[in-house]
DRENMI-360311 format. One record per residue (C-alpha): x, y, z; residue in three letters. Coordinates in pm, 1 decimal, padded with zeros to 6 digits. Example, Ala and Ser with C-alpha at 12.3 -4.5 7.8 and 13.67 -1.06 7.14 Angstrom:
BEGIN
u:01230.0	v:-00450.0	w:00780.0	rest:ALA $
u:01367.0	v:-00106.0	w:00714.0	rest:SER $
//
This chain:
BEGIN
u:-01182.6	v:03315.3	w:02623.1	rest:MET $
u:-01438.0	v:03252.2	w:02339.0	rest:ILE $
u:-01742.2	v:03018.7	w:02330.0	rest:THR $
u:-01753.4	v:02772.5	w:02078.4	rest:LEU $
u:-02101.9	v:02594.6	w:01974.0	rest:ASN $
u:-02034.3	v:02217.2	w:01908.4	rest:VAL $
u:-02272.4	v:01999.3	w:01723.4	rest:LYS $
u:-02246.1	v:01655.7	w:01619.2	rest:PRO $
u:-02227.5	v:01559.3	w:01223.6	rest:ARG $
u:-02444.8	v:01261.0	w:01095.2	rest:SER $
u:-02587.5	v:01101.3	w:01424.0	rest:TYR $
u:-02530.9	v:01250.2	w:01819.9	rest:PRO $
u:-02218.1	v:01162.9	w:02013.4	rest:LEU $
u:-02278.9	v:01075.9	w:02378.2	rest:LYS $
u:-02147.1	v:01331.9	w:02642.7	rest:ASN $
u:-02029.5	v:01589.5	w:02357.0	rest:LEU $
u:-02087.7	v:01897.7	w:02524.0	rest:PRO $
u:-02302.4	v:02191.7	w:02355.4	rest:GLU $
u:-02051.4	v:02449.4	w:02380.3	rest:THR $
u:-01634.4	v:02466.5	w:02487.1	rest:VAL $
u:-01471.4	v:02754.8	w:02598.1	rest:GLN $
u:-01120.2	v:02827.8	w:02510.7	rest:ILE $
u:-00835.3	v:03054.6	w:02490.3	rest:ASP $
u:-00817.9	v:03201.0	w:02132.5	rest:LEU $
u:-00482.9	v:03306.8	w:02108.1	rest:ALA $
u:-00318.7	v:03003.6	w:02260.5	rest:THR $
u:-00547.6	v:02689.4	w:02217.0	rest:THR $
u:-00438.5	v:02505.3	w:01946.8	rest:THR $
u:-00684.8	v:02278.5	w:01698.3	rest:VAL $
u:-00495.7	v:01985.2	w:01839.1	rest:GLU $
u:-00589.6	v:02126.5	w:02192.5	rest:ASP $
u:-00957.6	v:02101.3	w:02076.4	rest:LEU $
u:-00943.5	v:01758.3	w:01929.9	rest:TYR $
u:-00803.0	v:01629.8	w:02281.5	rest:ASN $
u:-01080.8	v:01821.7	w:02466.2	rest:ILE $
u:-01355.2	v:01692.9	w:02245.7	rest:LEU $
u:-01190.1	v:01338.8	w:02252.3	rest:SER $
u:-01181.7	v:01374.5	w:02647.2	rest:LYS $
u:-01545.5	v:01434.8	w:02674.7	rest:ALA $
u:-01666.6	v:01233.0	w:02480.3	rest:THR $
u:-01436.4	v:00911.5	w:02553.2	rest:GLY $
u:-01348.6	v:00863.3	w:02203.3	rest:LEU $
u:-00976.6	v:00809.1	w:02061.2	rest:ASN $
u:-00843.3	v:01152.6	w:01906.3	rest:ARG $
u:-00817.9	v:00967.5	w:01545.3	rest:ASN $
u:-01192.6	v:00905.4	w:01550.3	rest:ARG $
u:-01287.1	v:01261.9	w:01573.0	rest:LEU $
u:-01296.6	v:01522.2	w:01298.4	rest:ARG $
u:-01401.8	v:01869.0	w:01334.0	rest:ILE $
u:-01517.0	v:02083.2	w:01059.1	rest:THR $
u:-01667.1	v:02482.0	w:01037.3	rest:LYS $
u:-02024.3	v:02548.1	w:01059.0	rest:GLY $
u:-01964.8	v:02787.0	w:00818.7	rest:SER $
u:-01829.5	v:02631.4	w:00549.5	rest:ASP $
u:-01790.3	v:02317.5	w:00592.0	rest:GLY $
u:-01411.3	v:02232.6	w:00582.5	rest:SER $
u:-01207.6	v:02072.6	w:00798.6	rest:VAL $
u:-01024.6	v:02209.8	w:01044.0	rest:VAL $
u:-00659.4	v:02172.8	w:01055.0	rest:SER $
u:-00446.1	v:02093.0	w:01322.5	rest:THR $
u:-00057.6	v:02095.6	w:01166.8	rest:LYS $
u:00088.4	v:02382.2	w:00892.2	rest:ARG $
u:00231.6	v:02278.6	w:00617.9	rest:ASP $
u:00580.2	v:02338.1	w:00831.0	rest:ASP $
u:00459.8	v:02097.3	w:01069.5	rest:GLY $
u:00369.6	v:02355.8	w:01340.8	rest:LYS $
u:00035.7	v:02334.5	w:01527.7	rest:LEU $
u:-00243.4	v:02571.0	w:01427.0	rest:VAL $
u:-00386.2	v:02797.9	w:01687.0	rest:THR $
u:-00796.1	v:02777.7	w:01681.5	rest:VAL $
u:-00727.9	v:03165.8	w:01634.3	rest:GLU $
u:-00551.0	v:03086.2	w:01314.9	rest:GLU $
u:-00837.0	v:02901.7	w:01167.6	rest:THR $
u:-01078.7	v:03194.0	w:01163.3	rest:GLY $
u:-01285.5	v:03072.8	w:01451.3	rest:LEU $
u:-01428.6	v:03336.4	w:01656.0	rest:ARG $
u:-01625.4	v:03414.5	w:01989.3	rest:ASP $
u:-02008.3	v:03164.8	w:01920.2	rest:GLY $
u:-01880.9	v:02991.3	w:01579.8	rest:SER $
u:-01998.1	v:02662.2	w:01500.5	rest:GLN $
u:-01801.3	v:02357.7	w:01478.6	rest:ILE $
u:-01948.4	v:02018.1	w:01354.7	rest:PHE $
u:-01780.1	v:01659.5	w:01547.3	rest:VAL $
u:-01834.7	v:01390.8	w:01357.3	rest:LYS $
u:-01691.8	v:01007.9	w:01468.2	rest:ASP $
u:-01503.0	v:00840.9	w:01203.3	rest:LEU $
u:-01532.5	v:00493.3	w:01338.2	rest:GLY $
u:-01287.4	v:00277.7	w:01500.2	rest:PRO $
u:-00944.9	v:00334.8	w:01359.0	rest:GLN $
u:-00634.1	v:00167.4	w:01247.9	rest:ILE $
u:-00283.2	v:00258.1	w:01201.0	rest:ALA $
u:-00175.9	v:00314.0	w:00859.0	rest:TRP $
u:00125.7	v:00107.6	w:00926.6	rest:ARG $
u:-00014.7	v:-00153.9	w:01098.0	rest:THR $
u:-00255.0	v:-00189.1	w:00799.8	rest:VAL $
u:00053.9	v:-00230.9	w:00517.9	rest:PHE $
u:00233.2	v:-00464.9	w:00774.0	rest:MET $
u:-00123.0	v:-00675.7	w:00745.1	rest:VAL $
u:-00105.1	v:-00704.7	w:00418.3	rest:GLU $
u:00267.4	v:-00766.8	w:00364.0	rest:TYR $
u:00204.6	v:-01055.2	w:00628.6	rest:LEU $
u:-00040.7	v:-01256.4	w:00393.8	rest:GLY $
u:00237.7	v:-01344.1	w:00137.1	rest:PRO $
u:00458.3	v:-01431.2	w:00353.4	rest:LEU $
u:00251.0	v:-01669.7	w:00517.9	rest:ILE $
u:00112.2	v:-01804.6	w:00228.6	rest:ILE $
u:00395.5	v:-01867.6	w:00012.9	rest:HIS $
u:00616.9	v:-02069.2	w:00218.6	rest:PRO $
u:00307.0	v:-02278.3	w:00418.3	rest:LEU $
u:00165.0	v:-02375.3	w:00041.3	rest:VAL $
u:00516.5	v:-02492.8	w:-00093.7	rest:LEU $
u:00657.2	v:-02656.6	w:00185.1	rest:PHE $
u:00330.8	v:-02784.7	w:00426.6	rest:VAL $
u:00046.2	v:-02781.3	w:00213.7	rest:LEU $
u:00154.7	v:-02887.7	w:-00139.1	rest:ARG $
u:00123.0	v:-03276.3	w:-00060.2	rest:PRO $
u:-00240.7	v:-03252.0	w:00021.3	rest:TYR $
u:-00383.0	v:-02937.3	w:-00203.5	rest:ILE $
u:-00234.9	v:-03068.1	w:-00589.5	rest:TYR $
u:-00337.6	v:-03434.6	w:-00454.8	rest:SER $
u:-00606.7	v:-03579.1	w:-00689.9	rest:ALA $
u:-00786.7	v:-03766.8	w:-00425.5	rest:SER $
u:-01168.6	v:-03748.6	w:-00381.2	rest:LYS $
u:-01111.7	v:-03591.4	w:-00040.7	rest:TRP $
u:-00930.5	v:-03272.9	w:-00245.1	rest:ASN $
u:-01243.4	v:-03036.5	w:-00264.2	rest:PRO $
u:-00973.9	v:-02827.5	w:-00495.4	rest:LEU $
u:-00923.8	v:-03087.9	w:-00757.5	rest:SER $
u:-01273.6	v:-03053.4	w:-00894.4	rest:TYR $
u:-01210.2	v:-02675.1	w:-00964.7	rest:LEU $
u:-01191.6	v:-02631.5	w:-01293.6	rest:PRO $
u:-00821.3	v:-02603.6	w:-01432.1	rest:PHE $
u:-00679.8	v:-02777.7	w:-01116.7	rest:SER $
u:-00338.8	v:-02872.7	w:-01097.2	rest:PRO $
u:-00385.4	v:-03177.4	w:-00910.2	rest:SER $
u:-00216.7	v:-03476.6	w:-01011.4	rest:ILE $
u:-00277.7	v:-03890.4	w:-00898.8	rest:ASP $
u:00018.0	v:-04050.5	w:-00682.4	rest:GLY $
u:00321.3	v:-03898.2	w:-00519.8	rest:PRO $
u:00425.6	v:-03563.5	w:-00611.4	rest:LEU $
u:00759.4	v:-03482.9	w:-00738.1	rest:PRO $
u:00987.0	v:-03239.3	w:-00539.8	rest:PRO $
u:00960.8	v:-02874.1	w:-00619.2	rest:PRO $
u:01171.6	v:-02761.8	w:-00918.6	rest:THR $
u:01473.3	v:-02502.2	w:-00868.9	rest:THR $
u:01262.1	v:-02236.4	w:-01067.9	rest:THR $
u:00959.5	v:-02255.8	w:-00812.0	rest:GLN $
u:01190.1	v:-02247.6	w:-00510.9	rest:LEU $
u:01336.8	v:-01926.4	w:-00628.5	rest:VAL $
u:01015.4	v:-01751.8	w:-00695.6	rest:MET $
u:00948.0	v:-01854.3	w:-00355.4	rest:CYS $
u:01208.2	v:-01734.7	w:-00209.9	rest:LEU $
u:01210.6	v:-01418.5	w:-00428.1	rest:LEU $
u:00897.0	v:-01335.8	w:-00329.7	rest:ILE $
u:00966.3	v:-01350.6	w:00004.7	rest:ILE $
u:01265.6	v:-01169.4	w:00015.3	rest:LEU $
u:00965.3	v:-00874.1	w:-00170.6	rest:HIS $
u:00729.4	v:-00874.8	w:00102.8	rest:PHE $
u:01006.4	v:-00866.6	w:00390.7	rest:LEU $
u:01148.0	v:-00583.7	w:00220.4	rest:LYS $
u:00808.2	v:-00411.6	w:00205.6	rest:ARG $
u:00805.5	v:-00490.0	w:00599.3	rest:GLU $
u:01117.4	v:-00323.8	w:00655.4	rest:TYR $
u:01044.5	v:-00018.3	w:00445.3	rest:GLU $
u:00752.3	v:00002.8	w:00673.3	rest:THR $
u:00893.4	v:00036.9	w:01008.6	rest:VAL $
u:01182.9	v:00251.3	w:00894.5	rest:PHE $
u:01115.9	v:00393.1	w:00547.4	rest:VAL $
u:00817.0	v:00512.7	w:00501.0	rest:HIS $
u:00644.6	v:00804.4	w:00681.6	rest:ARG $
u:00272.6	v:00845.6	w:00652.3	rest:PHE $
u:00080.8	v:01179.7	w:00639.8	rest:SER $
u:-00183.3	v:01048.0	w:00809.0	rest:ALA $
u:-00202.7	v:00851.5	w:01150.7	rest:ALA $
u:-00518.4	v:00593.9	w:01078.9	rest:THR $
u:-00788.7	v:00521.9	w:00844.6	rest:MET $
u:-01093.1	v:00336.9	w:00901.1	rest:PRO $
u:-01029.9	v:-00024.8	w:01074.6	rest:ALA $
u:-01292.8	v:-00185.8	w:00803.5	rest:PHE $
u:-01060.7	v:-00095.9	w:00517.6	rest:ASN $
u:-00822.1	v:-00317.9	w:00625.1	rest:ILE $
u:-00991.1	v:-00622.0	w:00476.3	rest:PHE $
u:-01035.7	v:-00429.2	w:00205.0	rest:LYS $
u:-00647.7	v:-00303.7	w:00141.5	rest:ASN $
u:-00548.8	v:-00673.2	w:00244.1	rest:SER $
u:-00750.0	v:-00896.0	w:-00018.1	rest:ALA $
u:-00536.9	v:-00753.0	w:-00276.1	rest:HIS $
u:-00215.8	v:-00899.5	w:-00102.0	rest:TYR $
u:-00358.4	v:-01195.8	w:00090.4	rest:TRP $
u:-00579.5	v:-01346.2	w:-00221.6	rest:ILE $
u:-00426.3	v:-01174.0	w:-00565.0	rest:LEU $
u:-00049.8	v:-01218.6	w:-00468.4	rest:SER $
u:-00088.6	v:-01479.7	w:-00162.3	rest:GLY $
u:-00387.8	v:-01760.0	w:-00236.3	rest:LEU $
u:-00379.6	v:-01730.1	w:-00618.4	rest:ASN $
u:-00013.9	v:-01684.8	w:-00692.4	rest:LEU $
u:00079.3	v:-01964.9	w:-00464.1	rest:ALA $
u:-00161.0	v:-02211.9	w:-00567.9	rest:TYR $
u:-00073.1	v:-02204.4	w:-00927.1	rest:PHE $
u:00296.0	v:-02134.8	w:-00945.3	rest:LEU $
u:00398.5	v:-02404.4	w:-00714.9	rest:TYR $
u:00150.7	v:-02679.6	w:-00909.9	rest:ALA $
u:00349.4	v:-03025.2	w:-00947.6	rest:PRO $
u:00497.7	v:-02994.3	w:-01278.8	rest:THR $
u:00799.4	v:-02999.2	w:-01444.8	rest:SER $
u:00730.7	v:-02617.0	w:-01492.5	rest:SER $
u:00506.9	v:-02382.4	w:-01409.6	rest:PRO $
u:00539.0	v:-02190.0	w:-01806.4	rest:ALA $
u:00235.7	v:-02122.5	w:-01969.6	rest:ALA $
u:00173.2	v:-02356.4	w:-02343.2	rest:SER $
u:00235.0	v:-02010.5	w:-02550.5	rest:TRP $
u:00547.6	v:-01975.5	w:-02362.5	rest:TRP $
u:00893.7	v:-01928.9	w:-02559.0	rest:PRO $
u:01099.2	v:-02258.7	w:-02499.2	rest:ARG $
u:01413.1	v:-02103.3	w:-02520.8	rest:PHE $
u:01273.5	v:-01841.9	w:-02201.2	rest:LEU $
u:01188.6	v:-02117.2	w:-01983.5	rest:ASP $
u:01380.8	v:-02057.3	w:-01684.5	rest:ALA $
u:01370.4	v:-02427.8	w:-01547.8	rest:GLU $
u:01592.1	v:-02539.6	w:-01876.4	rest:SER $
u:01749.1	v:-02242.6	w:-01979.4	rest:ASN $
u:01967.3	v:-02154.0	w:-01646.6	rest:PRO $
u:02085.2	v:-01826.5	w:-01827.5	rest:ALA $
u:01714.1	v:-01724.7	w:-01809.5	rest:VAL $
u:01694.9	v:-01788.4	w:-01505.9	rest:ARG $
u:02014.9	v:-01621.0	w:-01393.5	rest:TYR $
u:01955.5	v:-01288.9	w:-01539.5	rest:GLY $
u:01589.3	v:-01289.9	w:-01430.3	rest:VAL $
u:01753.1	v:-01301.2	w:-01094.8	rest:ILE $
u:01966.9	v:-01002.1	w:-01177.0	rest:ALA $
u:01617.7	v:-00801.4	w:-01285.5	rest:LEU $
u:01489.5	v:-00891.1	w:-00990.6	rest:TRP $
u:01786.1	v:-00794.7	w:-00745.3	rest:ILE $
u:01789.9	v:-00418.7	w:-00955.6	rest:SER $
u:01431.4	v:-00366.4	w:-00968.8	rest:SER $
u:01444.7	v:-00367.7	w:-00596.4	rest:GLU $
u:01747.6	v:-00183.8	w:-00493.2	rest:LEU $
u:01616.6	v:00060.5	w:-00737.2	rest:ALA $
u:01280.9	v:00067.6	w:-00589.6	rest:ASN $
u:01391.6	v:00084.1	w:-00238.7	rest:TYR $
u:01646.8	v:00363.2	w:-00331.1	rest:SER $
u:01329.8	v:00576.4	w:-00444.1	rest:THR $
u:01151.1	v:00477.9	w:-00140.2	rest:HIS $
u:01451.3	v:00646.8	w:00067.9	rest:VAL $
u:01447.9	v:00939.1	w:-00164.7	rest:THR $
u:01032.2	v:01018.3	w:-00106.6	rest:LEU $
u:01121.9	v:00940.1	w:00283.0	rest:ARG $
u:01393.6	v:01203.3	w:00279.8	rest:ASN $
u:01132.2	v:01452.0	w:00132.2	rest:LEU $
u:00892.2	v:01403.3	w:00413.5	rest:ARG $
u:01046.0	v:01563.3	w:00756.4	rest:PRO $
u:01003.9	v:01387.1	w:01062.6	rest:SER $
u:00863.1	v:01660.5	w:01230.0	rest:ASP $
u:00556.7	v:01629.9	w:01041.2	rest:GLY $
u:00550.8	v:01884.5	w:00774.4	rest:SER $
u:00341.7	v:01840.8	w:00515.4	rest:THR $
u:00481.4	v:02031.4	w:00306.0	rest:LYS $
u:00518.8	v:01919.5	w:-00051.2	rest:ARG $
u:00838.2	v:01943.0	w:-00224.0	rest:GLN $
u:00953.3	v:01804.6	w:-00583.8	rest:ILE $
u:01126.1	v:01456.3	w:-00605.1	rest:PRO $
u:01463.0	v:01434.2	w:-00776.5	rest:ARG $
u:01770.9	v:01197.1	w:-00810.2	rest:GLY $
u:01789.5	v:00833.0	w:-00910.8	rest:PHE $
u:01481.3	v:00750.4	w:-01142.4	rest:GLY $
u:01271.5	v:01048.4	w:-01070.9	rest:PHE $
u:01414.6	v:01250.9	w:-01347.8	rest:ASN $
u:01287.4	v:00987.6	w:-01601.1	rest:LEU $
u:00935.2	v:00954.1	w:-01494.9	rest:VAL $
u:00709.6	v:01060.5	w:-01215.7	rest:THR $
u:00645.2	v:00767.7	w:-01037.6	rest:CYS $
u:01011.3	v:00560.7	w:-01041.4	rest:PRO $
u:00907.1	v:00344.1	w:-00720.7	rest:ASN $
u:00581.7	v:00214.2	w:-00922.4	rest:TYR $
u:00828.1	v:00138.7	w:-01244.6	rest:LEU $
u:01098.0	v:-00071.7	w:-01038.4	rest:PHE $
u:00783.5	v:-00214.2	w:-00856.3	rest:GLU $
u:00658.6	v:-00327.6	w:-01237.9	rest:THR $
u:00997.9	v:-00424.3	w:-01340.9	rest:THR $
u:01017.1	v:-00683.6	w:-00997.0	rest:ALA $
u:00725.4	v:-00810.8	w:-01065.4	rest:TRP $
u:00792.1	v:-00889.4	w:-01438.2	rest:LEU $
u:01075.3	v:-01069.5	w:-01354.3	rest:ALA $
u:00832.8	v:-01328.1	w:-01161.6	rest:ILE $
u:00622.8	v:-01351.8	w:-01477.4	rest:VAL $
u:00939.1	v:-01444.2	w:-01698.8	rest:ILE $
u:01053.0	v:-01710.5	w:-01427.3	rest:LEU $
u:00702.8	v:-01843.6	w:-01422.9	rest:SER $
u:00721.3	v:-01890.1	w:-01773.6	rest:GLY $
u:00421.8	v:-01634.0	w:-01855.6	rest:GLY $
u:00179.6	v:-01843.1	w:-01591.6	rest:ASN $
u:-00143.8	v:-01677.6	w:-01617.3	rest:TRP $
u:-00206.7	v:-01605.8	w:-01223.8	rest:ALA $
u:00142.1	v:-01426.4	w:-01245.2	rest:SER $
u:00078.9	v:-01197.9	w:-01562.2	rest:VAL $
u:-00328.8	v:-01134.7	w:-01368.6	rest:LEU $
u:-00114.4	v:-00994.4	w:-01010.6	rest:PHE $
u:00091.7	v:-00802.9	w:-01295.9	rest:LEU $
u:-00192.5	v:-00699.3	w:-01511.1	rest:VAL $
u:-00398.5	v:-00599.5	w:-01168.9	rest:VAL $
u:-00083.5	v:-00420.8	w:-00977.9	rest:ALA $
u:00089.6	v:-00222.4	w:-01261.8	rest:ALA $
u:-00259.8	v:-00106.5	w:-01378.1	rest:GLY $
u:-00340.0	v:00013.6	w:-01043.4	rest:GLN $
u:00025.8	v:00116.4	w:-00945.7	rest:MET $
u:-00023.0	v:00343.5	w:-01354.7	rest:ALA $
u:-00339.7	v:00538.3	w:-01215.3	rest:ILE $
u:-00162.9	v:00640.7	w:-00866.7	rest:TRP $
u:00127.9	v:00781.4	w:-01118.5	rest:ALA $
u:-00096.0	v:00968.2	w:-01337.0	rest:LYS $
u:-00271.7	v:01143.8	w:-01078.9	rest:LYS $
u:00057.8	v:01201.2	w:-00890.0	rest:LYS $
u:00201.7	v:01383.4	w:-01214.7	rest:GLU $
u:-00155.2	v:01589.9	w:-01231.7	rest:ARG $
u:-00128.9	v:01689.7	w:-00876.8	rest:ARG $
u:00256.0	v:01787.7	w:-00926.3	rest:TYR $
u:00181.9	v:02005.6	w:-01245.4	rest:ARG $
u:-00062.4	v:02148.9	w:-01091.2	rest:LYS $
u:00092.0	v:02242.4	w:-00736.3	rest:GLU $
u:00462.8	v:02329.0	w:-00883.7	rest:PHE $
u:00367.7	v:02496.0	w:-01211.2	rest:GLY $
u:00657.9	v:02583.5	w:-01452.1	rest:SER $
u:00902.9	v:02452.7	w:-01194.6	rest:ALA $
u:00750.9	v:02076.9	w:-01232.4	rest:TYR $
u:00964.3	v:01950.2	w:-01581.5	rest:LYS $
u:00667.8	v:01771.3	w:-01766.8	rest:LYS $
u:00759.4	v:01409.0	w:-01776.3	rest:LYS $
u:00585.9	v:01070.2	w:-01825.7	rest:CYS $
u:00418.9	v:00925.1	w:-01479.1	rest:ALA $
u:00540.3	v:00600.6	w:-01505.5	rest:MET $
u:00633.3	v:00367.2	w:-01792.3	rest:PHE $
u:00937.2	v:00614.2	w:-02023.0	rest:PRO $
u:00788.9	v:00734.1	w:-02328.9	rest:GLY $
u:00461.9	v:00584.8	w:-02271.8	rest:PHE $
u:00259.8	v:00646.2	w:-01942.4	rest:TRP $
//
């Protein structure tokens, strides 16, 4: 048996013991977390243990997924550990599901329920006073074929996201700070939810921008509409395929060992999932006729994914060295 000295990090924790006695050889770090969780009454995922010697986080698992023993961490009798309360936590899977729920609710709600009210030019409609408001006087025309198609594709996109969250994705971390759900959800609820829905379903003959080429107008040219639908379907299927590939690289036993992704798309760029996500939203931009709201969402989303892709490319090169073939991060021959 050894004794570890325990101190709180940042601020005091109620009922945190000053010392903990454990068996050095048999006690795992996960056991240590559970002991401290039971003593403080805090959920295990709220706690973070760091070494007093160098401030490094005490890991619970090895790369192969096996639990780390306290002995393997280098902690010995009399060692100092610090315990920090990370605050309320929420599961990553829950965060993703809440994020994608926003557009799933907002788009059909705007198109099929709220449309007669939010686009009315009535003085009682506060939205009619907004600059560039698409409000009109009199009865609203029914949604166009293109608007109905856009709504359907956007709903199917986020239903796919929800399905992948539940059945495909595996997460390296169990939880995140609960407050972050508001920050993470803003992108989806506001930018791809309220922003897209309000301007894409406006009561006009077409949501197309004034600069958009007439021959590419999906409402007046069915060939464009069907071609773009084909682009969207192929992009979504390709994106799903890459997600399955990434899932299979992360064993279900909790291993954190990284592998080089290979196969469809991955021989072309480092992050083909981001590439195909971008082409799927490009299809929505074309359907909308370059509507500024869809262009804004595409630029923001693609820009963020490009940053993530470049970071992952650098990480792969650093981690795998010459074993990783140099390639573009997201866009072939460009980025």
